[in-house]
N, C-alpha and C positions, 0 to 999 in steps of 0.2 A: 715580533721577530726581527732579526737583523736583516737588513736589505743592503745589497751592494749599491753604493752611490757613486756615480761617475764624477759628480762635481767635487771640487777640492775644498780647501778651507778658506778660499777667497783671498783677496788682496790684503785685507786687514789681518787675516790669520797669518799670512806669510810675513807680514811686517812684525807681528808680535813674536813669531818664532825667530826671526832674524835678530830682534832685540834681545831675546833670551840667549841666543848663541853668543851675542856680543858681550852680555853680562858675564857669561861663563868664561869667555876668553879673557876679559879684563881682570876678573877676580881669580884667575887660575894662579896657583894650584889650590887655593882655599875652597873654591866652589866645587872642586872635584868630589869632595866628601859628601856634598849634598846632592850631587848628580848621580853618583854610582850607588846602585842598590844590589843586594845579593839575595837570590832566591835559592831555596834548597832543592834537592833532587826531586822531591815529591810535591813541589810547589810550582805554580805558574802565575805570572803577573799579567793582568789585563791593563794595558796602558791606554789612558785617554789623553789625547792632545786636542785642546780646545773643545772638549766635550765629545770628540769622536774617537772610536777605538782605533788605535794605531795599527795599520797593516791588517786589520780584521783577524788577527791571531794573537795568541798569548805569547809572552816572552818567558825565557828561562828554560832550564835551570842555569844558574851561574850569575854573571854580572849583567846588569841591564842599565841603560843610560836614561836618566830622567832629566828633562829640562826644567829649570825652575820657572814658576809663574804660569807656564802653559801646560805642563804635564801633571797628571795624577795617575795613580795606579792602585789596583786592588789585587791582593794575593789570594789565590784559590788553592786549597788543599786537595790533592788528587788521591789521597789514601782512602782505603775502604772504610765506610762508615756503618756502624751498627745502630739500627733504629729499633728500639724496644716498643712494641705495640701493647698498650695496657689492655686489661680484660675488657672485651666488648660484649655488651648485652645483645644477644642475637635470638630472633624467633625463627626456628628452623621451618622447613617445608611442612613437616608433620605437626606444627604448632607446639613445639617444645622449646622452653626458654633455657638458653645456655649462656655461659660466659667463656669466651675464647680469647686467648692472647697469642702473640707470635713475635717473630723477629724478622726484620728485613735487612739484608746486606746490600749496600749499593756504593757506587763511587762516581765521581765526576770525571767524565771523559772529554768534555769540551768546556774549558774554563770560560770562553767568551760567551757561549750560550747560557751557562749557569749565571753569569753576571748580568747579561743584557736582556734575557728573556723572562726572568722571574725575580721578584723582589727578594725573597728569602727561599732559596732552593731547598734547604734542609727542612724548614717548616712545611713547605708545600708538599714535599715527598712524604713527610710524616702524616699529614692530614689525609693525603690521597691513599696511603696504605691503610689507614683506619677505615675509610669509607669503602675501599675495595674489599677488605676483609669481611665487613658486614654484608655487602651486596652479594658476594659470591657464596658465603655460607648460608645466607637467607634462602637460596635456591636449592639447598641440599637437605635431605632428611637427617635425623640424628644418627641412624645406622650408617649412612654414607659418610658423614663427618668422622665417625669413630673408625671406620674401616678404610677410608681412602684419604688419609691426611696428605700423603705424598702427591697424589694427583691434584688435590685441591690447592696445595701450596704451589705446584707448578703452574696451574692456571692463573693464580693470583700474580705470580712472577711475570707471566706473559702479559697480562693486562697492565701491570705497573710499568713494565719496560716500554711498552708501546706508548703509554701516556706520558712518560717522562723523557722520551727521546728528544723532544724539542727543547727540553730544559738542560740538555747535556748530561743526563743521568743515565747510568747503566746499572740496572738491578741485577745483581749476581745471584742472589739466593733468597728464598722466603721459607721460613719454617714456622709451623704451628706448634706452640709449646704445650699448651694444656687446654683441655675441654672440661669445663666444670658443669656438672649436672645437678639439679636440685635434689635434696635428700629424699623427697617423696618419690621422685622418678627413679632414683637409685634403688629404693626398696622395691618398687614395682618391677624394675628390670631384674633384680635378684630373685624375686618370686617367680617371674616368668622363666628365668634360666633354670631354677630349681625344679619347676614343674616339667620343663622339657627334659631335664636329666632323668627324673623319675619315670617319665613316659618311655624314654629310651631304655631304661633299666628293665621295665616291665616287658617290653618287646623282646629284649635279649633273653630274659628269664623264660618267657613263653617259647621262644625258639629253642632254648636248651631243653625244656621239658619235652617238646615235640621230638627233637633228635634223640633224647634219651628213651622215649617210648618206642621209637622205631628200632633202636638198637636192642632193647629188651625183647621186642617182638621177634627179631631175627635170632636172638640168642635162644629164645624158647623153642623156636622151630628146630634149631640145631640140636638142643638137648633132647627134644622129643624123638628125634631120629636116632640118637645114640644113648642107650641106657647106661653104658659104662661112663659116658661123659657126665651124666647126671649124678652118678655115684661119686665120681672124682670131685665134682663141684660141691657135693654135700660134705665130703671129707675136708675139703679146703675151708669151707665155712666153719666146721668144727675146730680146725686148727687155729683159725683166726680168733675164735671166741676163747679158746683155751689159753692163747698167748696173752690176753689182756688180764691185768691185775684187778679182778673184781670178785664178787661173791656169787656169781651166777654158777649154778650146777647144771651141767649138760649131760643128758642121758642119750647116748647114741642109739638110733633106731634104724634098723636095716631098711634099705629102700624097697626090697622085695615085699616086706610086710606092708608098706604103704601102698604098693601096687595091688597087692591082694585085697586090701581093704577097699581100695577104689573099685576093683572089679565086683566085689560083693555088693557094694552100694548100687552099682549099675544093674546087677542082676535082680536085687530086691525091688 
């Protein structure tokens, strides 16, 4: 990590800087083309003078002054970077092998930390994102991964952001793109879902039969109390049968005759 140092560049360092200024002054205006550099709006330049970071902060955007022989600089891009995580082989908590890929969006917010604290900040962030994705998803079951993608992505973002803070990286967003399940597991899940749907259908059908039987029981009580209602229901049934285009022959039979036959059977 970068540490604030009170000691300067030393006597030899000041001598070299003075000589560099003198060379620029002697060769002016030719030397001005080698000393002035331009950084874009989205770029920052980390300037090293005799191996030390100048002023402990990045320069730019715009014109920056570089002394020949003593100064070097590194440009850092501050724009958002998209990191595509390739499919990772993951063993979930319930021992299911899956392949999961994702996308990480991040940017550099401290150019000095990104240059001085890590060799290759983009490669380090990419590898850390892969490892974090495997570690986090390895603690979740398959159902949790499929149902809670947003929560898992947010937890991965928090872990990455805290780990890359000292590198000058700000993780803006993490997205899980695809969860690939083996074909055998897909068939088993489809069979399980189909069985669950059939079970729910049977329960609904049984509830319908029960409700229908209760309704028929109440209707029979009402018809038993009103003979005229039974006669009207009988005529309505005959009307319905006659309206259909079929070859059925219906012979109307008075209800009173049916009642008399029922009474004779009871008497016998």
